[in-house]
N, C-alpha and C positions, 0 to 999 in steps of 0.2 A: 599425456595427450593435450591436456589443457595448457600445460607449460609450453608446448610447441606452438599452440595456437596463439597464446599471448605473446610469445617471442616473435612469431611471424608478424603479428599485428604491430608490435613495436618497431620492428625493422621496416615494415611497409610504411608506417606513419613517418618514421624518421627520413625515409627516402623521399616521401612526398614533400616534406618540409625543406629538404635540401635540393630538390629538383628545380625549383625556380632559379637557384643560383647556377646550376648547370645549364639551364635554358637561357640564361642571360646572353644577350647579343649586343656587342658594342658598349658594354657597361650598363645597359638598361635591362630590366627584367621583362619577361613576356607580359603583355597586357598594358605596359606603360608605353606612352608615346615615345617613339624613337626620334631623337633630335640629331639631325645631321650635323656633323662637325666638319667644317671645311678643312681640307688638308692643304689647300693653296693659300699662300699668304696674299693679302690684299694690301695694296699701297693706298692707304687712307687718303693721303694728300692728293693722289691722282684721281681717286673717285670723287673727292670733294670738288676738285677743279672741273671735272666732267659734269658733275651735278650742277655746279654754278653756271656753266655754259648752257646746259639744258634749260635751266630756269630762266636765264636771260633770253634764250631763243623762244621759249614759250611766251614770255612776257612781250617780246617784240611782235610775235605772230598775233597775239591777242590785240595789241595796240593797233596794228595794221588793220585787223578785222574791224575793230571798233570805229576807226576813222573812216574806213570804206563804207561801213553800215550807216554812219552818221551822214556821210555825203549822199548816199542813196536815199535816205529819208528826206533830206533837204530838197533833193531833186524831185522826189515824189510830191512833196508839199507844194513846191512851186508849180509843178505841172497840174496838180489837182486844183490849185487856186485859179490858174489860168482857165482850166476846163470849166469850172463852175461859173466863170465869168461869161461864158458863151451863152447867147440867148436861144440859139437853135438847138432843139432837143437832140437830134441825131448827131450833130457835130459835137455837142457836149458829151454824149454817151461814148462816142468814138474816142474823144480825148481822154476821158476818164479810164476807159479800157486800156488805152495806150500807156497812160501813166502807171497804172497798176502792173501792166505787163513788163514795162521797163524796170520797175522796182523789183519784181519777182526775179527777173534775170540778173540784176545787179546783186541782189541778196544771195541768190544761188551761187553766183561766181565768187562772192566774198566768202561764203561758207566753204566752198571747195578749196579756195586758196588757203584758208585758215587750217583746214584739215590736212592739206598737203604739207604746209609748213610745220605743223605740230608733229606729224608723222616723221618727217625728215629729221627734225630736231631730236625726237625720241630714238630714231634709228642711229643717229650719230652718237647719242649718249650711250646706247647699248654697246656699240662698237668700242667706244672709249673705255667703258667699264670693263669689257673683256680684256683689253690691253692691260688694265690695272690689276687684274687678278693674279698675274704671274709675278707681281712685285716689280713691275716695270717702273721706270722713273717717270715722274710727272711730266717731264719735258717730251716724252715720247708719245703722249696721248694725242689722238687726232682731234680732240675737243678744241685745241688751240686754233686750228685752222678752219675746220668745217663749221663749227658752231658759232665762232666769233663773227663770221661773215653774215649770219642771219639776224 
């Protein structure tokens, strides 16, 4: 009876040691992080070209935002200088309020334009990267036409 119990215990323990091998999925054992392996080939040159176009587009969008913001600040400075030169209190307050209001509007428009440009650049990159996943040639990427224009 004791031999049967020991034999059963040995068989059970050996099954427990082997069970992680049977439970393995995709080459990884249970409990370990599963790492997805892409079955699709990626054209690295195509993605690099799309990424370069995206970075150029983002750089252009930021440069445009910076110059627009600089212009808005300069305009605000001029308007506030003029406003503080007024001697009448009510006219001065009206001019100060108008200067700040014009600045807020210019700033808001600049931010909206920047966000729109950045989003469209990113959308174009994602589209180009999807084309690159199937091993398409770099010449077929939409990054050449849509992102270079930005």
